[in-house]
C-alpha positions in Angstrom: -11.8 -51.4 100.5 -8.9 -52.2 98.5 -8.9 -54.1 94.8 -6.1 -55.6 92.5 -5.4 -52.4 90.1 -4.2 -55.1 87.5 -7.9 -55.5 87.3 -9.5 -52.5 87.6 -10.8 -52.7 83.7 -13.1 -55.3 84.9 -15.8 -52.7 86.4 -16.9 -49.9 84.3 -15.6 -46.4 85.8 -19.2 -45.1 86.3 -19.5 -47.7 89.4 -17.1 -46.5 91.8 -19.0 -42.9 93.0 -22.3 -44.6 93.1 -20.7 -47.8 95.0 -19.3 -45.7 97.6 -22.5 -44.4 98.6 -24.1 -47.9 98.3 -21.4 -49.0 100.9 -22.4 -46.1 103.4 -25.8 -46.7 103.1 -25.3 -50.3 104.1 -23.9 -49.6 107.2 -27.0 -47.7 108.0 -29.1 -50.6 107.0 -27.2 -53.4 108.8 -29.5 -53.5 111.7 -32.7 -54.0 109.7 -33.3 -57.8 109.6 -31.9 -59.4 106.1 -34.2 -61.2 104.2 -33.7 -64.8 103.8 -30.8 -66.0 101.5 -31.7 -68.4 98.7 -27.6 -69.6 98.5 -24.9 -69.6 100.7 -21.9 -67.6 99.7 -19.1 -69.0 97.5 -16.9 -70.8 99.6 -13.5 -70.2 99.4 -12.3 -73.7 98.0 -14.7 -72.8 94.6 -13.0 -69.6 93.7 -13.4 -69.4 89.9 -12.7 -67.1 87.1 -16.5 -67.3 86.6 -17.3 -65.1 89.4 -15.5 -61.4 90.5 -15.1 -62.4 94.2 -16.2 -59.9 96.7 -13.7 -61.0 99.7 -15.6 -59.9 103.0 -15.4 -61.7 106.7 -17.5 -64.1 108.7 -20.6 -63.3 109.6 -20.2 -61.9 113.0 -18.8 -58.6 111.7 -20.0 -56.1 109.2 -17.9 -57.0 106.4 -20.1 -59.8 104.8 -23.3 -58.1 104.8 -21.8 -54.7 103.2 -19.9 -57.3 100.5 -23.7 -58.5 100.0 -25.2 -55.3 99.2 -22.6 -54.2 97.4 -22.4 -57.2 95.2 -26.2 -57.4 95.0 -26.0 -53.5 93.7 -23.5 -53.6 91.3 -24.8 -57.0 89.3 -28.2 -54.9 89.2 -26.5 -52.4 87.3 -24.6 -54.4 85.0 -27.6 -56.4 84.0 -26.5 -60.0 82.6 -22.7 -58.9 82.8 -23.2 -59.2 87.0 -21.3 -61.9 88.1 -19.7 -60.5 91.6 -20.4 -62.3 94.5 -19.3 -61.6 98.2 -17.5 -65.0 99.5 -17.0 -65.4 103.2 -13.3 -65.1 104.6 -11.0 -65.5 107.9 -10.9 -61.4 107.7 -8.1 -58.9 106.5 -5.1 -61.0 106.2 -6.7 -63.6 103.9 -8.4 -60.9 102.2 -5.3 -58.9 101.3 -3.9 -62.4 100.3 -6.7 -63.1 98.2 -6.5 -59.5 96.5 -2.6 -60.0 95.9 -3.1 -63.4 94.1 -5.9 -62.1 92.1 -8.4 -64.9 93.2 -10.5 -61.9 94.7 -11.6 -58.6 93.0 -12.5 -56.3 95.7 -12.2 -57.2 99.3 -12.4 -55.1 103.0 -9.9 -55.3 105.3 -8.7 -53.0 108.0 -6.2 -50.2 107.2 -3.3 -51.0 109.1 -3.6 -54.7 107.0 -3.2 -52.5 104.0 -0.7 -50.5 105.2 1.7 -52.7 106.4 1.3 -54.6 102.6 1.9 -51.6 101.2 5.2 -50.9 102.9 6.7 -54.1 102.4 6.0 -54.3 98.8 6.4 -51.3 97.1 5.3 -52.8 94.0 1.9 -54.2 95.2 -0.6 -54.3 92.8 -3.1 -53.4 95.9 -5.1 -50.3 95.2 -7.1 -48.6 98.2 -10.4 -47.7 97.0 -12.1 -45.6 99.7 -12.2 -45.7 103.5 -15.9 -47.4 104.8 -15.9 -46.9 108.4 -14.0 -46.5 111.6 -13.7 -50.2 113.3 -14.8 -51.0 116.8 -13.4 -53.4 118.9 -16.3 -55.1 120.9 -15.3 -57.4 124.2 -18.4 -59.2 124.7 -18.9 -60.7 128.3 -20.6 -64.3 129.1 -23.8 -63.8 131.3 -22.7 -63.2 135.0 -23.8 -66.9 136.3 -21.2 -68.3 134.2 -18.5 -66.6 136.5 -16.2 -66.1 133.4 -14.3 -63.5 135.3 -14.1 -60.2 136.0 -11.0 -59.2 133.5 -10.5 -60.3 130.2 -9.6 -62.9 129.1 -11.2 -64.4 132.4 -11.3 -68.0 133.3 -13.0 -69.4 131.0 -11.9 -70.1 127.1 -12.5 -67.0 124.8 -12.8 -66.5 121.2 -9.9 -64.4 120.0 -10.7 -64.0 116.4 -10.5 -66.2 113.3 -7.0 -67.4 112.2 -5.6 -64.8 109.5 -8.2 -62.4 110.8 -7.5 -58.7 112.4 -9.7 -59.4 115.2 -7.3 -61.9 116.5 -3.7 -59.9 116.0 -6.1 -57.3 118.0 -7.3 -59.5 120.6 -3.4 -60.9 121.1 -2.2 -57.2 121.5 -5.0 -55.9 124.0 -4.0 -59.0 126.0 -0.5 -58.2 125.7 -0.9 -54.7 126.6 -2.6 -55.7 129.9 0.3 -57.6 131.0 -1.8 -61.0 130.7 0.0 -64.0 130.1 -0.8 -65.8 126.8 -2.2 -69.0 127.7 -3.7 -71.3 125.5 -7.2 -70.5 126.0 -8.4 -69.3 122.6 -11.1 -71.6 121.2 -11.3 -72.4 117.6 -14.7 -72.9 116.7 -17.1 -71.8 113.9 -18.2 -68.3 113.6 -22.0 -69.0 113.5 -21.1 -71.1 116.9 -19.6 -67.7 118.5 -22.9 -66.4 120.1 -24.4 -69.4 121.4 -20.8 -70.8 123.0 -21.0 -67.0 124.4 -24.7 -67.5 125.6 -24.3 -70.9 127.0 -21.1 -70.2 128.9 -19.3 -72.2 127.2 -16.6 -69.3 126.7 -16.2 -66.4 128.6 -15.3 -63.7 126.1 -15.3 -63.0 122.6 -14.1 -60.1 120.6 -16.2 -58.8 117.7 -13.9 -56.1 115.8 -16.4 -54.6 113.5 -18.3 -51.3 112.0 -21.0 -50.3 114.0 -24.0 -51.0 114.4 -23.8 -54.7 114.6 -26.4 -57.4 115.0 -24.0 -59.8 116.6 -23.0 -57.3 119.6 -26.7 -56.2 119.9 -28.2 -59.6 120.1 -25.9 -60.7 122.5 -26.6 -57.9 124.7 -30.5 -58.1 124.2 -31.5 -61.4 123.9 -28.7 -63.3 125.7 -27.9 -61.3 128.9 -24.2 -60.8 127.7 -22.5 -57.6 128.4 -20.1 -55.1 126.8 -16.3 -55.0 128.5 -15.0 -51.3 128.6 -11.0 -51.1 129.0 -11.2 -47.6 129.4 -8.7 -46.6 132.4 -10.7 -43.9 133.5 
């Protein structure tokens, strides 16, 4: 998790230790079905100074539910002054940019994306708050009846992650490391359509980079006959 150091005064100091504990507990709560949401998160085009935004990711991964839990808890501690709100983004690359530009107060991002930004800009206002979890790269395969191919990225189109996400970057690195030609097989579909597209055979593979447990991955395997791909050479 990171923040813009120039805006650190917006949050009382006492919040941080407890917020970190809440983030850890949030990971454990992700396997529990969440209650219906009364409203959608603020979309990127509605960034407003009236909110302290927590940049998360799409709902396929772990960033958004953790950001929701954190913002809800922080607001409950601040009472009438609580204006924190999670916002869906494309992921880590977008999040670093949003915090740097001051459009988001807090954000979750892959550590190497943050490290690269700090290395390129010695005067960067970014401040690392705390490591939350180790990322796990899940490669989901469509049910065998659709013949997605034996090797990732397979015969069918694939979802490699959203533009400006570390998931897409990781997917391309995996394909390159496997010596696969970078064919134009990556589909641009809304995150909420990925699981359905995979289960229906409209795409052969999907990369989900997130913490564990992850509901998208478990639902795909348990309810939609998808499988996880192992890239182990052993």
